C-alpha positions as CSV (number, residue, x, y, z in Angstrom):
1,G,-202.7,38.9,-49.4
2,D,-203.1,39.2,-53.2
3,A,-206.3,39.2,-55.1
4,R,-207.1,39.1,-58.8
5,V,-210.2,39.9,-60.8
6,R,-211.8,37.2,-62.9
7,G,-212.9,38.7,-66.2
8,Q,-215.7,41.2,-66.3
9,T,-217.7,39.5,-63.6
10,G,-216.8,41.9,-60.8
11,V,-215.8,39.0,-58.6
12,L,-212.6,38.7,-56.7
13,S,-210.9,35.3,-57.1
14,E,-209.2,33.5,-54.2
15,R,-205.5,32.6,-54.1
16,R,-203.6,30.9,-51.4
17,G,-202.8,33.5,-48.7
18,S,-205.2,36.0,-50.2
19,Y,-208.4,37.6,-48.9
20,P,-211.2,35.1,-48.5
21,F,-213.4,34.7,-51.5
22,I,-215.5,37.8,-52.0
23,D,-218.5,37.6,-54.2
24,F,-219.5,41.2,-55.2
25,R,-223.1,40.1,-55.6
26,L,-223.2,40.4,-51.8
27,L,-222.7,44.1,-52.1
28,N,-226.2,44.6,-53.3
29,N,-227.8,42.9,-50.3
30,T,-225.8,40.6,-48.1
31,T,-229.0,39.1,-46.7
32,L,-230.5,38.2,-50.1
33,S,-227.7,36.1,-51.5
34,G,-230.4,33.7,-52.8
35,E,-231.9,36.3,-55.0
36,I,-229.0,37.1,-57.1
37,G,-230.6,36.8,-60.5
38,T,-229.2,35.7,-63.9
39,K,-225.7,35.1,-65.1
40,K,-226.1,38.1,-67.3
41,K,-226.9,40.3,-64.2
42,V,-223.8,39.0,-62.5
43,K,-221.6,39.7,-65.5
44,R,-222.8,43.3,-65.5
45,L,-222.0,44.0,-61.8
46,L,-219.1,46.4,-61.5
47,S,-218.2,45.9,-65.2
48,F,-216.1,48.4,-67.0
49,Q,-219.0,49.2,-69.3
50,R,-222.4,47.6,-69.8
51,Y,-222.3,44.0,-70.9
52,F,-222.8,44.8,-74.6
53,H,-223.1,41.2,-75.9
54,A,-226.2,40.6,-73.8
55,S,-227.7,44.0,-74.3
56,R,-231.4,44.3,-75.1
57,L,-230.8,46.5,-78.1
58,L,-228.2,44.2,-79.8
59,R,-230.7,41.3,-79.4
60,G,-233.4,43.5,-80.8
61,I,-235.6,43.4,-77.7
62,I,-237.4,46.5,-76.7
63,P,-237.4,47.3,-73.0
64,Q,-240.4,45.9,-71.2
65,A,-241.4,49.2,-69.6
66,S,-244.1,51.0,-71.6
67,L,-244.0,54.6,-72.7
68,Y,-247.0,55.0,-70.4
69,L,-245.3,54.4,-67.1
70,L,-248.0,55.6,-64.8
71,D,-250.8,53.5,-63.4
72,E,-254.1,55.2,-64.1
73,D,-254.9,55.5,-60.4
74,Y,-251.7,57.5,-59.8
75,L,-251.6,59.4,-63.0
76,G,-253.3,62.5,-61.7
77,Q,-251.1,62.7,-58.6
78,A,-247.9,62.2,-60.5
79,R,-248.9,64.8,-63.0
80,H,-249.7,67.2,-60.2
81,M,-246.3,66.6,-58.7
82,L,-244.6,67.3,-62.1
83,S,-246.4,70.6,-62.3
84,K,-244.4,71.6,-59.1
85,V,-241.1,69.9,-60.1
86,G,-239.3,73.2,-59.7
87,T,-240.1,73.6,-56.0
88,W,-237.6,72.6,-53.3
89,D,-240.0,70.6,-51.2
90,F,-240.5,68.1,-54.0
91,D,-240.8,64.6,-52.4
92,I,-238.9,62.2,-54.7
93,F,-239.8,59.2,-52.5
94,L,-243.5,59.8,-53.1
95,F,-243.0,60.5,-56.8
96,D,-241.1,57.2,-57.1
97,R,-244.0,55.4,-55.6
98,L,-246.5,57.1,-57.8
99,T,-244.5,56.2,-60.9
100,N,-244.1,52.6,-59.9
101,G,-240.4,52.9,-59.4
102,N,-239.8,54.8,-62.6
103,S,-239.1,58.2,-61.1
104,L,-235.9,58.8,-63.1
105,V,-237.3,58.0,-66.5
106,T,-240.5,59.9,-65.9
107,L,-238.8,62.9,-64.5
108,L,-236.2,63.2,-67.3
109,C,-238.8,62.8,-70.1
110,H,-240.8,65.6,-68.5
111,L,-237.8,67.9,-68.0
112,F,-236.5,67.3,-71.5
113,N,-239.9,68.4,-72.8
114,V,-240.2,71.4,-70.4
115,H,-236.8,72.7,-71.4
116,G,-237.5,72.3,-75.1
117,L,-234.6,69.9,-75.6
118,I,-236.5,67.3,-77.6
119,H,-237.4,69.9,-80.2
120,H,-234.1,71.7,-80.2
121,F,-232.0,68.6,-80.7
122,Q,-234.6,66.8,-82.8
123,L,-234.6,63.8,-80.4
124,D,-236.7,60.8,-81.1
125,M,-239.0,60.3,-78.1
126,V,-238.9,56.5,-78.2
127,T,-235.1,56.5,-78.4
128,L,-234.9,59.0,-75.5
129,H,-237.2,56.8,-73.4
130,R,-235.1,53.7,-74.3
131,F,-231.9,55.4,-73.3
132,L,-233.4,56.6,-70.0
133,V,-234.7,53.1,-69.2
134,M,-231.2,51.8,-69.8
135,V,-229.8,54.3,-67.3
136,Q,-232.4,53.7,-64.7
137,E,-231.9,49.9,-64.9
138,D,-228.2,50.2,-64.6
139,Y,-228.6,51.6,-61.1
140,H,-228.6,49.0,-58.4
141,S,-232.0,49.1,-56.7
142,Q,-230.6,47.1,-53.8
143,N,-228.3,49.9,-52.8
144,P,-229.9,51.9,-49.9
145,Y,-228.5,55.2,-51.2
146,H,-226.8,55.0,-54.6
147,N,-229.8,54.0,-56.6
148,A,-232.0,55.5,-59.3
149,V,-234.1,57.4,-56.7
150,H,-230.9,59.3,-55.7
151,A,-230.2,60.0,-59.3
152,A,-233.8,61.4,-59.8
153,D,-233.4,63.5,-56.6
154,V,-230.1,64.9,-57.9
155,T,-231.7,65.6,-61.3
156,Q,-234.7,67.4,-59.7
157,A,-232.2,69.6,-57.6
158,M,-230.2,70.3,-60.8
159,H,-233.4,71.5,-62.5
160,C,-234.0,73.9,-59.6
161,Y,-230.4,75.2,-59.9
162,L,-230.6,75.6,-63.6
163,R,-233.5,78.0,-63.0
164,E,-231.6,80.3,-60.7
165,P,-231.6,83.7,-62.6
166,K,-227.8,84.3,-62.2
167,L,-227.2,81.1,-64.2
168,A,-230.4,80.7,-66.3
169,N,-229.9,83.9,-68.1
170,F,-226.8,82.6,-69.8
171,L,-227.5,78.8,-70.3
172,T,-227.7,77.3,-73.8
173,P,-229.8,74.3,-74.7
174,S,-226.6,72.3,-74.7
175,D,-225.7,73.4,-71.2
176,I,-229.2,72.4,-69.9
177,M,-229.1,69.0,-71.6
178,L,-225.6,68.3,-70.3
179,G,-226.6,69.3,-66.8
180,L,-229.6,67.1,-66.7
181,L,-227.9,64.1,-68.3
182,A,-224.9,64.3,-66.0
183,A,-227.2,64.5,-63.0
184,A,-229.2,61.5,-64.1
185,A,-226.2,59.3,-64.9
186,H,-223.6,60.6,-62.4
187,D,-223.7,57.4,-60.2
188,V,-224.9,54.8,-62.7
189,D,-223.8,51.2,-61.9
190,H,-222.6,52.3,-58.4
191,P,-221.6,49.1,-56.5
192,G,-222.6,50.4,-53.1
193,V,-219.0,50.6,-51.9
194,N,-216.5,53.4,-52.1
195,Q,-213.2,53.9,-53.9
196,P,-210.9,52.9,-51.0
197,F,-212.8,49.5,-50.8
198,L,-212.2,48.9,-54.6
199,I,-208.5,49.8,-54.2
200,K,-207.8,47.6,-51.2
201,T,-209.6,44.6,-52.7
202,K,-207.6,45.2,-55.9
203,H,-210.7,45.5,-58.0
204,H,-210.1,45.7,-61.8
205,L,-211.7,49.1,-62.0
206,A,-209.2,50.5,-59.5
207,S,-206.4,49.1,-61.6
208,L,-208.0,50.4,-64.8
209,Y,-208.2,54.0,-63.6
210,Q,-205.0,53.8,-61.6
211,N,-206.8,54.5,-58.3
212,V,-207.9,58.0,-59.5
213,S,-211.7,58.9,-59.5
214,V,-212.3,55.2,-60.0
215,L,-216.1,55.3,-59.5
216,E,-216.6,58.6,-61.3
217,N,-214.7,57.4,-64.3
218,H,-216.8,54.2,-64.4
219,H,-220.0,56.2,-64.2
220,W,-218.9,58.4,-67.1
221,R,-217.7,55.5,-69.3
222,S,-220.9,53.5,-68.6
223,T,-223.0,56.6,-69.6
224,I,-221.1,57.0,-72.9
225,G,-221.6,53.3,-73.6
226,M,-225.3,53.6,-73.2
227,L,-225.5,56.8,-75.2
228,R,-223.7,55.1,-78.1
229,E,-225.7,51.9,-77.8
230,S,-229.1,53.7,-77.7
231,R,-228.0,56.0,-80.7
232,L,-229.8,58.8,-79.0
233,L,-227.4,61.4,-80.5
234,A,-226.4,59.5,-83.6
235,H,-228.1,62.0,-85.9
236,L,-225.9,64.9,-84.6
237,P,-222.5,65.7,-86.2
238,K,-219.7,63.6,-84.8
239,E,-217.8,66.6,-83.4
240,V,-220.9,67.6,-81.5
241,T,-221.4,64.2,-79.9
242,R,-217.7,64.0,-79.1
243,D,-217.9,67.3,-77.3
244,I,-221.0,66.2,-75.4
245,E,-219.3,63.0,-74.3
246,Q,-216.2,64.9,-73.1
247,Q,-218.2,67.5,-71.2
248,L,-220.3,64.8,-69.6
249,G,-217.1,63.3,-68.3
250,S,-215.9,66.6,-66.9
251,L,-219.2,67.1,-65.1
252,I,-219.4,63.6,-63.6
253,L,-215.7,63.6,-62.6
254,A,-216.4,66.8,-60.7
255,T,-218.6,64.9,-58.3
256,D,-215.5,63.1,-56.8
257,I,-215.5,64.2,-53.2
258,N,-211.7,64.1,-53.1
259,R,-211.7,67.1,-55.4
260,Q,-213.9,69.2,-53.1
261,N,-211.2,71.6,-52.0
262,E,-209.9,72.1,-55.6
263,F,-213.4,73.3,-56.7
264,L,-214.0,75.3,-53.5
265,I,-210.7,77.2,-53.9
266,R,-211.4,78.0,-57.5
267,L,-215.0,79.1,-56.8
268,K,-213.8,81.3,-53.9
269,S,-211.2,82.9,-56.2
270,H,-213.8,83.7,-58.9
271,L,-216.3,85.1,-56.4
272,D,-213.7,87.2,-54.5
273,N,-212.3,88.6,-57.8
274,Q,-215.7,88.9,-59.4
275,D,-214.3,87.6,-62.6
276,L,-216.9,85.0,-63.6
277,R,-218.0,85.7,-67.2
278,L,-220.9,83.5,-67.9
279,E,-221.0,84.6,-71.5
280,D,-217.8,82.4,-71.7
281,A,-218.6,78.7,-72.2
282,Q,-215.7,77.7,-70.0
283,D,-217.0,79.7,-67.0
284,R,-220.6,78.4,-67.6
285,H,-219.2,74.8,-67.6
286,F,-217.4,75.4,-64.3
287,M,-220.6,76.7,-62.7
288,L,-222.5,73.6,-64.1
289,Q,-219.8,71.5,-62.3
290,I,-220.5,73.4,-59.1
291,A,-224.3,73.1,-59.6
292,L,-223.9,69.3,-60.0
293,K,-221.7,69.1,-56.9
294,C,-224.4,70.9,-55.0
295,A,-227.2,68.7,-56.3
296,D,-225.2,65.6,-55.4
297,I,-224.9,66.5,-51.8
298,C,-228.0,68.6,-51.2
299,N,-229.8,66.1,-48.9
300,P,-228.9,68.0,-45.7
301,C,-230.5,71.1,-47.4
302,R,-233.9,69.4,-47.9
303,L,-236.9,69.3,-45.5
304,W,-236.1,67.3,-42.4
305,E,-238.5,64.5,-43.3
306,L,-236.7,63.9,-46.6
307,S,-233.2,64.8,-45.3
308,K,-233.4,62.3,-42.5
309,Q,-234.4,59.4,-44.9
310,W,-231.4,60.1,-47.1
311,S,-229.1,60.3,-44.0
312,E,-230.3,56.9,-42.8
313,R,-229.9,55.4,-46.3
314,V,-226.4,56.6,-46.9
315,C,-225.3,55.4,-43.4
316,E,-227.0,52.0,-44.0
317,E,-224.9,51.7,-47.2
318,F,-221.7,52.6,-45.2
319,Y,-222.6,50.0,-42.5
320,R,-223.2,47.3,-45.2
321,Q,-219.7,48.0,-46.5
322,G,-218.3,47.8,-42.9
323,D,-220.1,44.5,-42.3
324,L,-218.7,43.1,-45.5
325,E,-215.2,44.2,-44.6
326,Q,-215.6,42.7,-41.1
327,K,-216.9,39.4,-42.6
328,F,-213.9,39.0,-44.8
329,E,-211.4,40.2,-42.2
330,L,-210.5,43.5,-44.0
331,E,-209.9,46.7,-42.1
332,I,-213.2,48.5,-41.6
333,S,-213.3,51.8,-43.6
334,P,-213.8,55.1,-41.9
335,L,-217.5,56.0,-41.2
336,C,-218.5,52.3,-41.9
337,N,-218.4,50.9,-38.3
338,Q,-221.9,50.8,-37.0
339,Q,-220.6,50.4,-33.4
340,K,-218.5,53.5,-33.5
341,D,-219.8,55.8,-36.3
342,T,-223.4,56.9,-35.4
343,I,-225.7,58.6,-37.9
344,P,-225.8,61.9,-36.0
345,S,-222.0,62.2,-35.8
346,I,-221.5,61.3,-39.4
347,Q,-224.1,63.8,-40.6
348,I,-222.9,66.7,-38.4
349,G,-219.4,66.2,-39.7
350,F,-220.6,66.0,-43.3
351,M,-222.7,69.1,-42.9
352,T,-219.9,71.1,-41.2
353,Y,-216.9,70.2,-43.4
354,I,-218.4,69.4,-46.8
355,V,-221.9,70.8,-47.3
356,E,-221.8,74.2,-45.5
357,P,-218.7,75.5,-47.2
358,L,-220.1,74.6,-50.7
359,F,-223.6,75.9,-50.2
360,E,-222.4,79.2,-48.6
361,R,-220.4,79.8,-51.7
362,W,-223.3,78.8,-54.0
363,A,-225.5,81.3,-52.1
364,Q,-222.8,84.0,-52.7
365,F,-222.9,83.2,-56.4
366,T,-226.7,83.2,-56.8
367,G,-227.0,86.4,-54.7
368,D,-229.0,85.0,-51.8
369,T,-232.0,84.0,-53.8
370,P,-235.1,82.5,-52.0
371,L,-233.9,79.0,-53.0
372,S,-230.4,79.5,-51.6
373,E,-231.8,81.0,-48.4
374,N,-234.3,78.2,-48.0
375,M,-231.5,75.6,-48.5
376,L,-229.3,77.2,-45.9
377,N,-232.1,77.5,-43.4
378,H,-233.0,73.8,-43.8
379,L,-229.3,73.0,-43.4
380,R,-229.0,74.9,-40.1
381,R,-232.2,73.4,-38.8
382,N,-231.3,69.9,-39.8
383,K,-227.8,70.2,-38.2
384,A,-229.5,71.4,-35.0
385,K,-231.7,68.4,-35.0
386,W,-228.8,66.0,-35.4
387,R,-227.0,67.7,-32.6
388,S,-230.0,67.2,-30.4
389,L,-230.2,63.5,-31.3
390,L,-226.4,63.2,-30.6
391,H,-226.9,64.8,-27.2
392,K,-229.6,62.3,-26.4
393,Q,-227.3,59.5,-27.4
394,H,-224.6,60.8,-25.1
395,S,-227.1,61.2,-22.2
396,S,-228.4,57.7,-22.6
397,S,-224.9,56.1,-22.9
398,R,-222.4,57.9,-20.7
399,S,-220.2,54.9,-20.7
400,N,-219.7,55.2,-24.4
401,D,-219.5,59.0,-24.6
402,H,-216.8,59.2,-27.2
403,S,-218.6,57.0,-29.8
404,G,-220.7,59.7,-31.3
405,Q,-218.5,62.8,-31.0
406,V,-217.2,64.5,-34.1
407,T,-213.5,64.4,-33.3
408,G,-210.5,66.0,-35.0
409,S,-209.6,62.7,-36.6
410,Q,-213.2,62.2,-37.8
411,E,-213.1,65.7,-39.3
412,Q,-210.2,64.7,-41.3
413,T,-211.9,61.4,-42.3
414,I,-215.1,63.2,-43.4
415,S,-213.1,65.8,-45.3
416,E,-211.2,63.0,-47.1
417,E,-213.9,60.5,-47.6
418,G,-217.0,62.7,-47.8
419,T,-220.3,60.8,-47.9
420,P,-222.4,60.4,-51.0
């Protein structure tokens, strides 16, 4: 069947002999189709960039969120958490509750201040806040996984990595700002479905980016649109802002899981040859890419209580895509079939073939610091817990004993598709 895209609405139109009508509003929550929202919101779903003509700034409306985001009752607890923002057991779910769903904005304002970026780049605090609100609002809160809380979690992890001595001793203020901005915006406007889904439904973004790093290109371009719209960096020389935009793109594009082997091979070569020169801006940028890749998939390296929540969330997002594909008679994507792809099997494969190789190399780079050792210990313990849960599943369902095993074909699938 053939399908076409109607304008910037992110909706597939129906033709005779085509796929059934697919309304991408369903991607946010297939059970809440009655709570879609305004026409403006629909127009922004999966758009190439933000819907500028309806933007708050062009209409002269200041975002509703106050600069003082914290309710007084929770202010002390949130401030206490921020004082420990560099610790690995930071609970981003609790922090999001304490900040009334404003974890990303609150965290970034704090980190920009901690790292001295507001003073160094002479940033206007109100403009910074406005930009961060735009970024936070462009994440889809209905996504179980790819939402603003995930972005805040990745940003907090990035902050931890930027403090690793091997890297911190060489970083410039520009490096730090790029790392934090890329982490905060790396999944902005994520639709809750993966690239193969966009390709097989002939979505206009897939066509626009010729089926290459479709989502990552969209996240980057959306970020640039918001940076320009907010005028956060308008006071800087044009060549500086142009360089920032390009480097942001390079960082965000590095999070494409399909490029995992490319980065691993290059990192292994640098480490084996001991030829990383962090005085060189190019080598520092490469390690920022690696740091962002680690931050993006660090969930299995967190405390079990946090890691398990993220695992359940990402699999729920997979299953929603699978349900959508089944509903519209499309082939169900790998890892998206709730009847065959169990959470333990998905997570064990993800840890084994994606996470472990990257974090072992990262530990080699950092020199087995307390943080790296802590992450690898959590990773091993979490993997053992998932194996135990998988064993229990097998014991309770002998008749279905192949459903949860990590097979050779699933290894290939996980290596090609990744998870987050």
